[in-house]
N, C-alpha and C positions, 0 to 999 in steps of 0.2 A: 585717283584713277588717273591715267596719263593717256597719250592722244594713240596708245599702241593698243586702247583697249576699245579705239570708236570704231567698232564693226556693226553698229547693229543694224536692222533693216526698219526704213520707215518708210512706211506705203503713204502715195499721197503726195509725196515731194519731189519736185523736180529731176534729179536726180538718182531718185529710189534709195539708195545706202545712206545714213547720214551719223553725222556723233550729233551728241547734246554739248555744247562748248558753255564752262560758264564761268562769269565774267567775276561774279561777288554775291554774296549775300545778306539781307537789308530785312529787318522788320516792319517796313510799307513799303509803296511803291505806287506812284503816277505814273500808268501807264504813257501818260500823256508827254511826260520827262524822256523815253526812249525816240517818238516819235521821229521820224528820217536818220537814224542813227546807220552809220550800213554796218557799221561790227566786223565783223572777219569776214562775209561771206556776201557775197550777192543775193541777191534772190530771196535771203529768209529774214524775217524782221527780228530783230531784237528785242525782247518781248518778256513780259514777270512768270515766275513758275513755283507756285505755291508749293510749301515744304514746311505744313503743318503751321504751327506759329510765325513761320518763317518763310521768306521771298526773295528764290535767287533770280540774278539775272542772269537770261539765257537768249544764245541762238544756237537755231540747225546748221551746221557745216559739212559739206560733200565728207563723207569717211575717207575718201580715197586722197582727198587732199591733206588730211589732217592726219594722217599716220603718226607712227612715229619716224619713219625714213625722210616724209614730206617735213618735218618738222626740225630733222639735222640738218637737211637741206635750208633750212631758211634761217637758223642758227648759225649756220656759215655763211650768209651773205647778208649782209650790213644793213644795206637798204630795205630788204626785206623785214630783217627782224624790226628796225625802226619805227616800218609802215604797222607790223603788226602791234608792237608795243604802244603806240601811237592813240592807235583804234582801241583796246585794250583798256587805255588809260581816258580815253572818252567815253567812253559808254560808264566806266567807275562815276568818275566824275559829277555824271547827267543823273547817277543815281542817288549818287550823295546829297544831292537838292532836299530829295525826300526825309532825311532825314540817317544815323549814322550807318555807313555802310562799311563790310568789312570785304575787301577786294582780294582774287582767291589769284593763286598764281597763273603768270602767262601758261599758257598748254593745258587748260586742266580739262579734260574730259571724259564724257560717260557713253556707256553704249544706249543712248537715249535718254531720252523724259525719266523713264521710270525710276531706269537705273541712278541716277541724278536724283530724284527724290530720295528714295533711298539710305541713297548715302548721307545727303544732307541732314537729312532727317536724323536721321542716325546719331549723328554729330550736333544736335542742336542746342543740349545744352551749352556746348563749348562756343557754340556761335555767340547763343544768346548770352554769354559772359562775354566775348570780346565787342558785342554792338554795346552793353554797361559801361566796357571800361573807356570807349571813343565818344562815346556821346555826347555832343558840343564841344567835341576837340577838334583842334588840328594840329595838323604836322605842318614842323616849320624847321627847314634844312640852313645851318648855317655852316660856311667855308671861310678860316681867317687864316691869312696869309700873310708873310715878311718877304722886306726886298732882299734877293739873293746876293746885292754886289755888298763890296767889303770895302773901306775904306783903307786897307791895308793890302799889299797888293803878296801875290800869292808867292813863294818864295822857289818859282821858277820861270817866273815872268821878269822878263825885264833885267837881268844879273845887272849887278851894280861893278867897276873894277874889282872893288873889294871882296865880293863876293867868288870871280873867277880867279882872283890871283893865289899862286902856290903857296901851298902851307909852306915856311920855312923846313929847312931839315935839321934833325936832333942835332946839337954838335957832337964832338968824338970823347965817346967816354961817354957818353950817357946824359941824363940831366932831363928837367922838364923842355915842354915847346914852351918857345915866347910868347906871350899875349899877343896875336895879332892876326889877319884876315880869316882865318880856319876858324878862329875860337869865334870870334865876331856872324861867324857866318853860323856856328850852331847853334849861336843867342838867338841869331832871328828866327833861325827856323824853331828855336822852342814857343820864342814868342805870339809867333804866329799860330803853330799849334796850339797854344793856350788859348790864343783870342779866338780862333773857334770852337774850342770848347766852349767857352763861355760866353759865346754869341749861342749854341747848339742849347748852353743848361736856358739861358735867357728866353729862348724860342717856349722852350716845355713849358716856364715857368709862366708867359702870357696864355699859352693853350691853357695850361688848366687852371689859372685865373677866370680866364672869360667862359670855359666849359661850367666852371661852379655859381659862377654870376650868375647865367643862363639857365644854369639845371635847379636853381632856386624857384624862378617864376612857374616850372614845369612838372607834371603829373610824370612823366617819363621821360626819361632823353638813349640815346644810343650812339657810343663814339665806332664812327667809323675808319678804317683804316684811311689815310691820308694820299693824296694824288703824288707822286714824285712831278718832279719835273719835266720830264720826261713823259709821263702818260697825260700831262696835262698842253703840252707843247708852250710853258712860260719859262725859256728861264731866268728870267729877270728876278721872278718871285719864287717864296715858299710856300707851300700847302702846311700849316702846322697844328690846321682841327678841322676835322670836318665831321660835322653830328649833326644830329635832327634833335628834336624836341617835339612831344606831345603837350598841346600849350588847350587852353578853356580859353574862350572867347571870350570870358570877361581881363584873361589877362593879354590879349595881343597888342594890346597899346603899351602896356608893361613894357613886351618884348620888345616892341621896336626902341625905346625911350630909351634901352639897358644897351640895345647892339650901340646906337650912336652914343653913347657915354662909353662903351669901349672902346670907340676908334679911339674919340677924342683922349681916353687916358693913356690908352696902351700906345698909340700910333701904329696900331697893326690895321690891312685890310680886313672888314669883319663883312662879309656877303649874306644876307637874308633874303631866302628865300620861302615864299608859301602863301596863304595857306595851301596844304596839298591835303588830299584823302590820305591819311592816319598808315599806310603802306606797310611803315616800320614799327608798326604796334598793336599789330593783329595775330601776331605770333604765325604759327604753320596754317590758317584761316585763308 
């Protein structure tokens, strides 16, 4: 259920009408780890809600401020969206201290605690399977970059006199054009194109080699779409791999060592981030 369904009346709360926001689902939860967390709404504590064998991490929020229209406004406000995402992540991370925790998507709301309990209990088998799969695991992100600069100049940059010289006309009566500046220019363009294709192929092979090496250390892996230089704002380097790996705690040091070795062997920039709560490996939970 989404924020448009969060319309239940909750008597005894400061604003009357509230919805129940769900951050995550876990098997066990120490309420002390949630103490002092602001969550997404002031005046409402972040707390646990028993849902059969599981516990949901929830918070009452004012329904009017978390309606579908209100969420659309948040999505269009980058600063507000970032604030909500950080608050959501802070709560999920705190709960994960107690054991495996399945984060729910941002803006998961129900019409009160009872509706949340019913929906989550109905999905208890799936949550139980997810929690078993990610227990004693963490998510690690890996981004790999290669420099975009080329030792070979672009065919459109700083043309040489030979490149700009006119092609001699054909002699009267036909015949082939003599070897000269025009052919040299075409050969140069073909060489530059071939060099670009070779660099692209090498980059793909580097990405595949790194992903294969790290995947062997992981329980599961996901390849994400690499970010373009326009998206990252970094024109001097090209992202060739954007991936995430589900890794057991006993393999974490092996992962770090493997990344260090791959940096040395490939010459690529390999950025490792984590450990994170395994957001990418909980399916739709």
